N, C-alpha and C positions, 0 to 999 in steps of 0.2 A: 478490804481492798490494800492493798500495797504500793504507794509513791512514791516512785523517785525524781528526787528535785534535778531541774536543771544545772547544778555543777556537780552534780552525780552523773549525770550522763556525759557530760564535758571531760568528766575525768574517764570515763569510763573511755571514750572516743579515744581521746591521747594515749590511752595506754592499749588500746586495738593494735596490733602488730601489721604494719605494711602490707606485708603477704597475703594478708585477709582481706584486708581493705582492694587491692589492687587490682583482683579478679573480679570483684562487683562492679569497681568503677570502669574496668574493659565491657566486663556484662551489659549496663547500663549505657556506653556507649554503643553497643554494638546493636544494640535495640534501638534506640533513635535512631543511628547508620540505616539500617535495615526500613522502617518506618518511612522514612525520608525516600525509596528510592519508589514503595507503592504510592498508587494511586489513592488517598484520601477522602471516601467517600461519607465523610461527616459531615452534618450539616451546618457545621460553625462557618461563622462568617470569614472570606477573605479580607483581611484590611487592604488587602492594595485590588478592591475590586469596586468600580460601585454600581452596584446592584439594580438603582432606579435607569440606570442607563442600557444595563444589562436586558432590565426587562422589554426597552425595547423591541429584542429581537420575536417576543410573544406577540405583539401588535404587526411586526412586518409579517410573518409568516401565519398568521393567523387571517390577512387581509389577502393572500395571494390562495389560501383555500376555501376564504370566504367568496372569490371572486371565480373560482374554479379553473386557477393557473396554475395548479397543482393541486396532488390527490392528497399525499401524505410525507412530509417529511420529519425525521430524527437529525436533531441537533447536539452535541457535546464539546465543552470547552472545560479545558482542565487550566488552572495555571496556579504554578508553583508546587506542580505534586496535587495539585488538589481540583476534586469534581466540585464545581461552580454553576455549569448548565451541564443540564442534561434530561432532553425532552422528546416528545413522540407530540406530529399535528396530522390531523386531519385523518385518513384514513390509510389503513391497510389494503383493505378492498371498501373501495366504493360504492361496488354493486350490494354487497353484504350491509354497509355500513358499520365495517368494525374496523373500530379504533387502532390510530398507529400508536404504539407502546414504545417506550424507549428501547426495549431490549428486541425489538425486532430486527428480524435477520436479513441481510438484502446481497443481491448478487454483486459482489464488490467487481467483477469483472478486472480491470488494469488493476486495481488498487493490491492483485495476487503479485505484480509486479517487484513490489519493493521487498515483502515476501521472500519471493525467490533468488531476489537479488543479493538477501543478505544469507539464504538458507548457501551459493555457491561461495560466501565469502567468510564463513563455517569452515568449507574443506578449504578453502586458502588460509586459513589461521593453522588446519592440522598440516600442512604443506603437502596438499596432494597437488597443486599445481601452483603456478606464479601466474600472474595476471596476463602476461604481452606473451605466452606460451599457445602456438596456434590450436584450433579447437579440433585439427585437423592429426593433433597426437592422438587425441580421444576418440574421435569419430573418422577414419582413413576417409569418408566421403567426402569429407570437407579438407583435403588435400587438394592442391594444382587446381583451383577456382578459375571462372570466365567470369569476363565482365560482359555484361550486354554491350554490342555496338549498334549494331541499325533495327529495328523491332519493325512484320509486319501486319498492323493491326486486321487484315483482311484473313488472311489465317492462323496467326498467330505464332509464324515462326520468327527468326533471329539470325542474328550472326554473334558471334562473340570476340573478346580481345582476351590476354591472357592478363591474372589477375598483379598488379605488381608484389604483390606480397600475402602469404596466408591470413586469415583473420582470427583474431587474438579470442581471447574473454575477455580481456577489456573493451575492446570493439565490440563483443553482443552488450556489456554492463554501459556501455555510452550511446548504443544506437550509430554505429558508427560503421558497423559491416558492409553493409549494401545490402543487406537481408531485407525488404519490404515484406508489407502486410497482404495475406491472404484477405479475400474478402472487402474489405476496409482499406485499403493501403492506393497504390497509383492504379492508373488505369491498365497501363503495360504491365506491369509488374502481377498485378490480380488477375490476368489474361494467363500471362505463362504460369503461374502457381494453379488455377482453375484447372489449367488441361493437363497441369499433372498430378492435379487431385489432392494438393496441398489446405490440410485444415487452417482456419484461423485460429483454432481453439477459443473461442467465441460458441458453447453452448456443448450439446453432446456430440463425441465420434465415436463412432464401434470400429477403433483403429489402434493399432501401435506405436507407441509416441516414438520411437526410435526408431523404425521402418519408414516413417512421414519424413522423420529427419533428418535420416540419408537421403531420402529421394532431395530433401531442399539444398541435400549439400552436393547436387546432382547440376542442379541451376544454377542461370548463372545472378552474379549479384547485378545490383541495380547501380553501383557507380565504384569506384575501387575503393579499397579500406581505407579508412580513417579519412576520406574527402572532406564529408558532412553529416550533418545528423539529421536519419531517418527513422519515424517510426517504423518499429515491424515485429516480425516472430522472433526477435534479437532473445525476452526472455523464456520463450517456449523452448527453444534452443539449450537455454541456461538450464533449466530443467529435467530436459534430458541428460544433458551434461551431469547435473549433482545424483540422476540414479544409475548413470555409467560409472561414476569415479565412486558414489557412495556403494553400490551393490543394492541398495534398497528403492520403492519406488518412492515418488515425489510425496505423494500422501504419506507414507510411513517417516520418511526424514521428517518431514515438517513437522509432526505430530511427538517425533521425538526429542528432536533438536530445538523446536521452537514453541510449538502450540501445548505441550504438558510440561516443562522447565517454567514458564511466564502464565503459567495456568488461564491460557485463551479457548475457553469452553465450548467454545461458539463459533467456530472456526474450521469449514469444511470443503471440501471435495465433493465428496458426497454425505448431503446432510440427513440425519437418522430421520426413520419417518417420527419417533415420537417428538422432533421438534421444527417437522414440516409446516405447522399449522403459523410458526411464525414469522417465516416468507411475506412476506411484503409482495401485491400484485405490482404487477411491472404493464408502462403504460407508456402512450407513443401519442400522436395527433394526426388526425385527418386532413385533408385536404385545404378546410374552413379552419385548420390549427383548432379544432374543438379535443378533449384529450378521449381518447377511448384504451381499451386494454390492450394488450400487445397480445399479437392471436400467437398461434403454436406452428406458423408456420412462416410467420412476417420476418423479413430477410434470413430466415432460413435458422432463426434460431428460438428452438422453442423453448419460452420461459418454465418451462417442469424441469429444467436441466439438473437445478441442484440435487434433486430428488431420483433421479432415473441412476442406474448404477454403472458407474464411470471405471473405465480403466485407463483412457487417455486425457492423464492430468494435468491441463493447460497450465504451464510456469507463468505466463503472461495472462489469464483470464479466468480462470476456471473456479477462483476459491469464492466461499460465500462466509460472509462474516457479520458481526453485529456490531457498531460506534463505537460503546466499549471493551468489546476485545480487542481491534484495531488500535483503541485508544492507550490501552496497556503496551504494545507492539511500540507503539510511537514513542512511548514514556522512556520507554526498555533502550532507545535510540538517545534520546536528550539526555537520561541517566548515563552515556557513556558504553552503553551495553549490558546493563546490570539491571536488573527488577527484582526484587524480591528473595535479594540472595542469591539469584540465579545469573551464572556468569553468561552471555550469549558471543559477545565478541568483546575481545578487547580496547578500550578508550582510543589509541594512535587507529586502529584499523574503522571507528568508525567516525574518527577525522577524517580519514581517506575520503571513506565512502561520501562523506559529506562536504565536500571540495572539490572545486573544478577540475573537472578533466581535457575539457577541450579548449582549443586555441578561437575557437569563436564562440558567439552566441545563439542559444535557441531563445523560441518565441518571441523574438526581438529583441530581447535585452537581456535574461539571463542565461545563469550557466548549466551545467547538467555535473552531477557526481556520477557514484558507479550507482544507479539508477533513479537516483531522485530529480527533479529539477530544481535550483538553487536561485533565490533571490539574491542579485548583486542590488553594488550600491545605488546604481542607477533605476534597479528593479524598483529597490528600496526608496526611491524617492518618486515614481509612478505608482505607488499605491502604498496599503499601509503595512504589510508585511516587512520586518525587520531585514538586512544584509543577514544571507546565512539560514533566511528560513528554509525548509526544504519538504518538497510536496510533488504530488501526483493527483490522479483520480481516477475513476471508472465510466465505462462507456454508457452505464445505466442510468448515470448523473451522482454518482458519490463522491467526494473531494475531502482529499485533508491535506493539513500541514501541520508541521511543529515548527515553534519559532524558539531559536535557543539564548537569543539577548531577552525577551518577554519570559519565556517557561512557560509557553505556552505550547498546548496542543486542541487541535480544532478539528472537526470533522463535520460537515454537512451532506445529509443523506437521501437520495432519492432512489426511485425504480423509476426514470420517465424520461426518454430519448426518441426522436427530436423534442427539444425545449425552448418552446417560444418565450417563455419566460424565466430561462436561464440566470439571468441577473440577480437574483434569487441570494446567488452564494457569492458573488461578490458585496450587496448590501448585506449582506450575513458576516461576512469579512472585517466590513469598515464596522459594525456596531460591535462586535467585540473587540474590537483595538480601541474604542469610543469607551470602553466600561473602564479602561486600567487607567490605574492612579501615576504608574509610575511605568 
């Protein structure tokens, strides 16, 4: 064997030209940078986590399952781009005793809204529109809108006054357009939308998205644009705008511009048959608050909708996904729009999205950005999430948040609503922060 002395090695390196060493150094730095962008799934310990405290989550959720307060749960915690907790608890299907696995698929309902919001901002960065541009520029039925004045509940007739201005794309992103929700909104607007046959987006609809949104454009707004926050079909309309502007279906646009670049392999409008067995069962409660399966007709939402062949892609509620897939999406935002070397948005656009857009608070103390609730200083004083954390959730009991200061991505996912023990999510949140060493 030929041995080279340390001195010889040192001498060799001294003689190595800089133009040879520089590309190697750049390559190493690029590799390290790329590694830092993706969620690290290794089992190595994160020095910033107290794992004994983090394990309290197991005791908490297992007690909820044991007491039959919840059938099944998946939780996920990413700290510093590292997966530190990712577990399934209880049952995906209690009747068959099928265990809940971490990779179970959930109907994420309104968590779809965040993805649609990012989708429309991709087109914004391509120069396809400006945020304060009227929606009517793209769908003429939203020009010259009117606002509800008086409503007669006896026959659902109403009078209107002219809107003071056109609704804009920014109004849709901030839920300040005056558009309400079909099926789950205010009683007055539910009645008006029901009479016109406007879908809620929750479940399966054999309809054409653009046709339904054109009908929505002819109906009155609940209030003058920009006047207040009202959760509604704004994001379904944003999904329709993505289709109109891009010339693609929302399903295709998401797949090509978000899911495939990020490696989100388990997020779908139409869940393929090969993955259908991973869908967790949906539950609700009876009059005695006992957990029962969600029937095919309850609240007019068939829980089998993820496997039905849909063409009405609801940007507000249509997707199914896993905790890990959604964590990738959130980590991309924490990374300033970049994940695994794929840039989805620029850092400045992400900063806009996660900055307050309103002159008033929502939910008592928090702000709202372009598609996300944002924790204010007051909100941070009332709970463990840091100021600037952004979040939302889904109708069936899925919740997420991302905390830029703590470098956290967290999800707790169930398929259970209404839920008499919905405080589980808040307790999970408290336990996550109690496990942080800094």
